C-alpha positions in Angstrom: 29.5 -48.3 85.7 28.7 -47.7 89.1 29.3 -43.9 88.7 26.3 -44.0 85.5 23.7 -44.7 88.4 23.3 -40.6 89.0 23.7 -39.5 85.2 20.4 -42.7 85.0 18.3 -41.3 87.8 18.9 -37.5 85.9 17.7 -38.5 82.8 14.6 -40.6 84.3 13.7 -37.1 85.8 14.8 -35.3 83.1 12.6 -37.7 81.0 9.9 -37.3 83.3 9.8 -33.1 82.3 10.5 -34.1 78.7 7.7 -36.2 78.0 5.5 -34.3 80.0 6.1 -31.1 78.4 4.2 -30.1 75.0 5.5 -28.2 72.5 3.0 -25.8 71.4 2.6 -23.6 67.9 0.4 -21.0 68.6 -2.0 -22.1 65.4 -5.5 -21.6 67.5 -5.7 -25.3 66.7 -7.0 -27.8 69.7 -4.3 -30.1 70.7 -5.3 -34.3 72.4 -3.9 -34.8 75.4 -5.8 -37.7 76.4 -7.7 -40.2 74.3 -8.6 -42.7 76.8 -10.7 -45.3 75.1 -10.9 -47.9 78.1 -12.7 -44.8 80.6 -14.3 -42.8 77.3 -12.5 -39.7 78.0 -11.0 -37.4 75.6 -8.9 -33.9 77.3 -8.0 -31.1 74.9 -6.1 -28.1 74.9 -6.1 -24.6 72.9 -4.7 -21.1 73.8 -8.2 -19.0 73.5 -8.6 -15.3 74.4 -8.7 -14.4 78.2 -11.8 -13.0 78.8 -10.2 -10.0 81.2 -8.1 -9.3 78.8 -8.3 -9.9 75.0 -4.4 -8.9 74.7 -3.5 -12.0 76.2 -4.6 -15.4 75.7 -5.0 -18.3 78.4 -5.1 -22.1 78.2 -8.6 -23.6 77.9 -8.9 -27.4 79.2 -11.6 -29.0 77.6 -13.0 -33.1 79.3 -15.2 -35.1 77.2 -16.3 -38.0 79.1 -19.0 -40.8 77.5 -20.9 -42.8 80.6 -21.5 -45.6 79.1 -24.8 -46.5 81.2 -24.7 -50.7 80.4 -21.8 -50.7 81.5 -21.1 -54.0 83.9 -18.8 -53.9 86.5 -16.6 -56.7 84.6 -16.6 -55.9 81.4 -16.0 -59.1 80.5 -18.7 -61.2 82.2 -22.1 -60.2 80.9 -23.7 -61.7 84.2 -22.0 -59.2 86.1 -23.8 -55.8 87.5 -24.4 -53.4 85.6 -21.8 -50.4 87.2 -23.1 -47.7 89.2 -19.9 -45.8 90.4 -17.5 -44.4 88.2 -14.0 -42.7 88.9 -12.0 -40.3 86.8 -8.7 -39.1 88.2 -6.8 -37.0 85.8 -3.5 -38.6 87.6 -4.6 -41.3 85.9 -5.6 -40.6 82.6 -2.4 -38.7 82.0 0.2 -41.3 82.8 2.1 -42.6 79.9 3.2 -46.1 80.7 5.0 -46.5 77.1 9.1 -46.5 77.5 10.8 -44.1 76.1 14.8 -44.0 75.0 16.9 -40.9 76.2 21.0 -40.8 75.5 22.8 -39.9 77.9 26.6 -39.7 77.8 26.6 -41.9 74.4 24.3 -45.0 76.5 20.9 -44.8 75.4 18.5 -45.6 79.0 14.6 -46.3 79.2 12.5 -43.7 81.2 8.5 -43.8 82.2 6.5 -41.4 82.8 4.6 -42.8 85.4 5.3 -44.9 88.3 2.4 -46.6 88.5 2.2 -48.5 85.6 2.0 -52.2 86.9 -1.3 -51.4 88.7 -4.0 -53.1 86.8 -6.6 -50.2 84.6 -10.7 -50.5 85.3 -12.3 -50.1 81.9 -15.7 -49.1 82.2 -15.9 -50.0 77.8 -13.5 -52.2 75.7 -10.5 -51.2 74.4 -10.9 -52.1 70.8 -6.9 -52.2 70.8 -7.1 -55.6 73.6 -8.3 -58.9 73.3 -11.3 -60.3 75.6 -12.6 -63.2 76.3 -15.6 -64.8 78.3 -16.1 -68.6 79.4 -19.9 -69.7 78.3 -21.2 -73.1 79.0 -21.8 -75.4 75.5 -24.0 -77.7 75.1 -23.1 -80.3 72.6 -24.6 -84.0 71.9 -26.0 -83.9 75.5 -22.5 -83.0 77.1 -21.9 -79.7 78.5 -18.2 -78.0 77.5 -16.8 -74.4 79.1 -15.5 -72.8 76.1 -14.2 -69.3 75.5 -15.7 -66.6 73.2 -13.6 -63.6 72.3 -15.6 -60.3 73.0 -14.0 -58.2 71.0 -13.0 -60.2 68.3 -11.0 -58.1 65.6 -8.5 -57.8 68.5 -8.3 -61.6 69.3 -7.7 -63.0 65.7 -5.3 -62.0 63.4 -6.4 -60.8 59.5 
């Protein structure tokens, strides 16, 4: 078991390269590299003829950012102040935290591309795939109770 440790390290490092690599078919289509619904960012790439040398192709990258102007600092709290600062880092947008399986020497190992996946992500708008809730005061027959409400009901409740 001790001798397989260097191989696991190698697999993980190869996994980073394999996951980060992208096979391009030269069909001229735009490829979506990042679609971060939490930060409202889409990054696409495609090969286009070079302006300097039309015989060559260069990789063109397009970054589309939709800034949610009425976004709150805490999106789950409708009473929090409006957000005035939006930070976009390509390293954070492009990180892939879903583990992949790598087979090495007949054994299967799990590896992930990013090492910063345990840090919470700051969202500027709701990720419709996640369930967001908030508490609010509910008055019934003169009695006030704190109740929870779903801010994204479709992702909080099963069909």
